C-alpha positions as CSV (number, residue, x, y, z in Angstrom):
1,X,50.9,-29.8,-174.2
2,X,48.8,-33.0,-174.2
3,X,50.1,-36.1,-172.4
4,X,51.8,-38.4,-174.9
5,X,52.8,-41.0,-172.4
6,X,49.9,-43.5,-172.7
7,X,51.0,-46.9,-173.7
8,X,50.1,-50.6,-173.2
9,X,46.9,-52.3,-172.6
10,X,43.6,-50.3,-172.7
11,X,40.5,-52.7,-173.0
12,X,37.2,-51.3,-173.9
13,X,34.6,-52.3,-171.3
14,X,31.5,-54.3,-172.3
15,X,28.3,-52.7,-170.9
16,X,26.3,-54.9,-168.5
17,X,22.5,-54.7,-168.7
18,X,20.0,-56.2,-166.3
19,X,16.8,-58.0,-167.5
20,X,15.0,-54.6,-167.9
21,X,17.9,-53.3,-170.0
22,X,19.2,-51.0,-167.3
23,X,22.9,-50.5,-166.7
24,X,24.0,-52.9,-164.0
25,X,26.4,-50.7,-162.1
26,X,27.5,-53.6,-159.8
27,X,28.5,-55.8,-162.8
28,X,30.3,-52.7,-164.3
29,X,32.3,-52.2,-161.0
30,X,33.1,-55.9,-161.0
31,X,34.4,-55.8,-164.6
32,X,36.6,-52.8,-163.8
33,X,38.2,-54.6,-160.9
34,X,38.6,-57.8,-163.0
35,X,40.5,-55.7,-165.6
36,X,42.6,-53.8,-163.1
37,X,43.6,-57.1,-161.4
38,X,44.7,-58.4,-164.9
39,X,47.2,-55.6,-165.1
40,X,45.7,-53.2,-167.6
41,X,47.2,-49.7,-168.1
42,X,43.9,-48.0,-168.9
43,X,40.2,-48.7,-169.6
44,X,37.9,-47.3,-172.2
45,X,34.2,-46.6,-172.8
46,X,33.5,-46.8,-176.6
47,X,31.9,-48.7,-179.4
48,X,32.4,-52.1,-177.7
49,X,30.5,-50.6,-174.7
50,X,27.4,-50.0,-177.0
51,X,27.9,-46.3,-176.1
52,X,25.7,-45.3,-179.0
53,X,22.8,-47.0,-177.3
54,X,23.3,-45.0,-174.0
55,X,21.5,-41.8,-173.1
56,X,23.4,-38.7,-172.0
57,X,22.6,-39.4,-168.4
58,X,23.8,-43.0,-168.8
59,X,27.0,-41.9,-170.5
60,X,27.7,-39.7,-167.4
61,X,26.7,-42.5,-165.0
62,X,29.1,-45.0,-166.7
63,X,32.0,-42.5,-166.8
64,X,31.5,-41.4,-163.2
65,X,31.3,-45.0,-162.2
66,X,34.6,-45.9,-164.0
67,X,36.5,-42.8,-162.7
68,X,35.4,-43.4,-159.2
69,X,36.1,-47.2,-159.3
70,X,39.5,-46.7,-160.9
71,X,40.5,-43.9,-158.4
72,X,43.6,-43.0,-160.2
73,X,45.0,-46.6,-160.5
74,X,44.7,-46.7,-164.3
75,X,43.9,-44.1,-167.1
76,X,40.5,-43.6,-168.4
77,X,39.4,-43.0,-172.1
78,X,35.9,-42.0,-173.2
79,X,34.5,-42.0,-176.6
80,X,33.0,-38.6,-177.5
81,X,32.5,-38.7,-181.3
82,X,29.1,-37.5,-182.6
83,X,27.4,-36.7,-185.8
84,X,27.6,-33.0,-185.1
85,X,30.7,-31.0,-184.2
86,X,29.1,-29.0,-181.4
87,X,27.7,-32.1,-179.8
88,X,31.1,-34.0,-180.0
89,X,32.7,-30.9,-178.4
90,X,30.1,-30.9,-175.7
91,X,30.6,-34.6,-175.0
92,X,34.3,-34.0,-174.9
93,X,34.1,-31.2,-172.4
94,X,31.8,-33.3,-170.3
95,X,34.2,-36.2,-170.4
96,X,37.0,-34.0,-169.2
97,X,35.0,-32.5,-166.5
98,X,34.0,-35.9,-165.2
99,X,37.6,-37.1,-165.0
100,X,38.5,-38.8,-168.2
101,X,42.2,-38.8,-169.0
102,X,41.7,-38.9,-172.7
103,X,38.9,-39.0,-175.3
104,X,38.4,-41.0,-178.4
105,X,36.7,-39.6,-181.4
106,X,35.4,-40.9,-184.8
107,X,34.5,-38.7,-187.7
108,X,30.8,-38.3,-188.5
109,X,29.3,-41.3,-190.4
110,X,25.8,-40.4,-191.5
111,X,27.0,-37.4,-193.6
112,X,30.5,-38.2,-194.6
113,X,32.5,-35.0,-195.0
114,X,35.4,-34.1,-197.2
115,X,38.8,-34.2,-195.5
116,X,39.0,-30.6,-194.8
117,X,35.7,-30.7,-192.8
118,X,37.0,-33.8,-191.0
119,X,40.1,-31.8,-190.0
120,X,38.0,-28.9,-188.8
121,X,35.8,-31.2,-186.8
122,X,38.8,-32.5,-184.9
123,X,40.3,-29.0,-184.5
124,X,37.2,-27.7,-182.9
125,X,37.0,-30.7,-180.5
126,X,40.6,-30.2,-179.7
127,X,40.0,-26.5,-178.9
128,X,37.2,-27.5,-176.5
129,X,39.4,-29.6,-174.2
130,X,42.9,-29.8,-172.8
131,X,43.2,-33.7,-172.6
132,X,44.6,-36.0,-175.4
133,X,42.4,-37.2,-178.3
134,X,42.6,-40.6,-179.9
135,X,41.6,-40.4,-183.5
136,X,39.6,-43.6,-184.1
137,X,40.1,-45.1,-187.6
138,X,37.4,-47.6,-188.2
139,X,35.8,-49.1,-191.3
140,X,32.6,-47.1,-190.9
141,X,34.5,-43.9,-190.6
142,X,38.1,-44.4,-191.9
143,X,40.9,-41.9,-191.2
144,X,43.6,-42.7,-193.7
145,X,47.2,-42.2,-192.6
146,X,47.6,-38.9,-194.5
147,X,44.5,-37.5,-193.1
148,X,45.3,-38.6,-189.6
149,X,48.6,-36.7,-189.8
150,X,47.0,-33.6,-191.1
151,X,44.5,-33.8,-188.2
152,X,47.4,-34.0,-185.8
153,X,49.1,-31.0,-187.3
154,X,45.9,-28.8,-187.0
155,X,44.4,-30.2,-183.7
156,X,47.1,-30.1,-181.0
157,X,45.4,-32.5,-178.7
158,X,44.8,-35.1,-181.4
159,X,48.1,-36.8,-180.7
160,X,46.9,-40.5,-180.6
161,X,45.3,-42.8,-183.2
162,X,43.6,-46.1,-182.7
163,X,44.1,-47.9,-186.0
164,X,41.3,-50.5,-186.8
165,X,40.8,-50.5,-190.6
166,X,42.3,-53.9,-191.8
167,X,44.9,-54.9,-192.4
168,X,46.1,-52.9,-189.5
169,X,49.9,-53.6,-189.5
170,X,50.7,-51.9,-192.7
171,X,48.3,-49.1,-191.8
172,X,50.2,-48.6,-188.6
173,X,53.5,-48.7,-190.4
174,X,52.2,-46.0,-192.8
175,X,51.1,-43.8,-190.0
176,X,54.5,-44.2,-188.4
177,X,56.3,-43.5,-191.7
178,X,54.6,-40.3,-192.8
179,X,53.7,-39.1,-189.2
180,X,57.2,-38.8,-188.0
181,X,56.1,-39.5,-184.5
182,X,53.3,-36.9,-184.6
183,X,50.9,-39.6,-183.6
184,X,51.1,-42.1,-180.8
185,X,49.7,-45.3,-182.3
186,X,47.4,-48.0,-180.7
187,X,46.0,-51.0,-182.4
188,X,42.4,-52.3,-182.0
189,X,40.1,-54.5,-184.0
190,X,39.8,-57.1,-181.2
191,X,43.6,-57.5,-180.9
192,X,43.8,-60.1,-183.7
193,X,46.8,-58.3,-185.3
194,X,48.5,-57.2,-182.1
195,X,52.0,-58.7,-182.8
196,X,52.1,-57.2,-186.3
197,X,50.9,-53.8,-185.0
198,X,53.6,-53.8,-182.4
199,X,56.3,-54.7,-184.9
200,X,55.2,-51.9,-187.1
201,X,55.2,-49.0,-184.5
202,X,52.2,-49.5,-182.2
203,X,52.7,-48.8,-178.5
204,X,49.5,-50.4,-177.2
205,X,46.2,-52.0,-177.9
206,X,42.5,-51.4,-177.1
207,X,40.9,-54.9,-177.4
208,X,37.7,-56.2,-175.7
209,X,37.6,-56.9,-172.0
210,X,36.8,-60.6,-171.9
211,X,40.3,-61.9,-171.2
212,X,42.6,-58.9,-170.5
213,X,45.2,-61.1,-168.7
214,X,46.0,-62.8,-172.0
215,X,46.8,-59.5,-173.8
216,X,48.9,-58.5,-170.7
217,X,50.9,-61.7,-171.1
218,X,51.3,-61.2,-174.8
219,X,52.4,-57.5,-174.4
220,X,54.9,-58.4,-171.6
221,X,56.4,-61.3,-173.6
222,X,56.8,-59.0,-176.6
223,X,58.3,-56.1,-174.6
224,X,60.8,-58.6,-173.0
225,X,61.9,-59.8,-176.5
226,X,60.2,-63.1,-176.1
227,X,58.5,-62.7,-179.5
228,X,58.1,-66.4,-180.2
229,X,56.3,-66.8,-176.9
230,X,54.0,-63.8,-177.6
231,X,53.1,-65.1,-181.1
232,X,52.3,-68.5,-179.5
233,X,50.0,-67.0,-176.9
234,X,48.2,-64.9,-179.6
235,X,47.7,-67.9,-181.8
236,X,46.5,-70.0,-178.9
237,X,43.6,-67.5,-178.3
238,X,42.9,-66.8,-182.0
239,X,39.7,-68.9,-181.9
240,X,38.3,-66.5,-179.3
241,X,39.6,-63.5,-181.1
242,X,37.9,-64.6,-184.3
243,X,34.5,-63.8,-182.7
244,X,35.4,-60.1,-183.4
245,X,35.5,-60.8,-187.2
246,X,31.8,-61.7,-187.5
247,X,30.2,-58.4,-186.6
248,X,30.2,-55.8,-183.8
249,X,26.8,-57.1,-182.7
250,X,27.8,-60.7,-182.5
251,X,30.9,-59.8,-180.6
252,X,28.7,-58.0,-178.0
253,X,27.0,-61.2,-177.2
254,X,29.8,-63.5,-177.3
255,X,32.1,-61.2,-175.2
256,X,29.4,-60.9,-172.7
257,X,28.9,-64.7,-172.6
258,X,32.6,-65.0,-171.8
259,X,32.3,-62.5,-169.0
260,X,29.3,-64.4,-167.7
261,X,30.9,-67.8,-167.6
262,X,33.9,-66.1,-165.9
263,X,31.7,-64.8,-163.1
264,X,32.0,-61.1,-163.9
265,X,28.5,-60.5,-165.4
266,X,25.2,-62.0,-164.2
267,X,24.0,-62.4,-167.8
268,X,24.9,-61.7,-171.5
269,X,22.2,-59.2,-172.2
270,X,22.8,-56.9,-175.2
271,X,20.6,-53.7,-175.6
272,X,18.1,-53.8,-178.4
273,X,18.2,-53.5,-181.4
274,X,20.3,-56.8,-181.7
275,X,20.3,-60.1,-183.4
276,X,21.2,-62.8,-180.8
277,X,23.5,-65.5,-182.1
278,X,22.1,-69.0,-182.0
279,X,22.8,-71.4,-179.2
280,X,25.4,-73.3,-181.2
281,X,27.6,-70.1,-181.3
282,X,27.3,-69.6,-177.6
283,X,28.2,-73.3,-177.0
284,X,31.1,-72.9,-179.3
285,X,32.6,-70.0,-177.5
286,X,32.1,-71.9,-174.2
287,X,33.8,-75.0,-175.6
288,X,36.7,-72.9,-177.0
289,X,37.2,-71.1,-173.6
290,X,37.4,-74.5,-171.8
291,X,39.7,-76.1,-174.5
292,X,42.3,-73.3,-174.2
293,X,42.1,-73.2,-170.3
294,X,40.6,-69.8,-170.0
295,X,39.9,-69.5,-166.3
296,X,36.1,-69.5,-165.5
297,X,34.2,-69.4,-162.4
């Protein structure tokens, strides 16, 4: 039976690149330590890591680096979705072999499939591994609650879901209602709706990794019954969380800029193709970080 005990804070790592667009392993290791020191329960490599811009050798390098650096201190989740079922299954087997504790999978997007084929896609991936699968429900590849539950029924290891299609709180509630605890629910979408997700049945969140200590405080406050304090903390940081609303591409740049000014990354390089925000947006994110007292180097 797959491990259904994962809960809490699982930030998705940003991917550091040097001036030649190579993965900066030193910065990646620093980011991992930064997150662990903030009290995360797990770490992920996924869309926020620009995983779709990585070669297979780079995917392996990043996952090996994460597993070795973590050294069992927190859980590791690796995104293994692909446009073909055989490829996704191969990515999934490799992730398990390299030490991932769980994988996260999106349905194919280039050739959208009927529900029956999406269920079969997840079943074949589930059959290829023995570790848990997070079904990722995102705007580009939505997995409605009823479909998610059907996947969980057919694919034994698909026992988690990361809900990101907005508005997320009612979607979390619907998965909880019809799933009858068949799926362990996490929220995503940058963490903007974290409180509502928790109130509706989520047991964790997978935000970005620019300020994990903030999410730790919010989760701990909510778990302790300090709901007003948790809501206040979330609202204080909403100007930073709003950067995730603009676009995934913009969020890459601004997240990395926060990691740069916090002394984690040497630069805020995003791998091409990308459209760099203008300097006013970068200055705005720096000003917001300063105004709310986000600790910087």
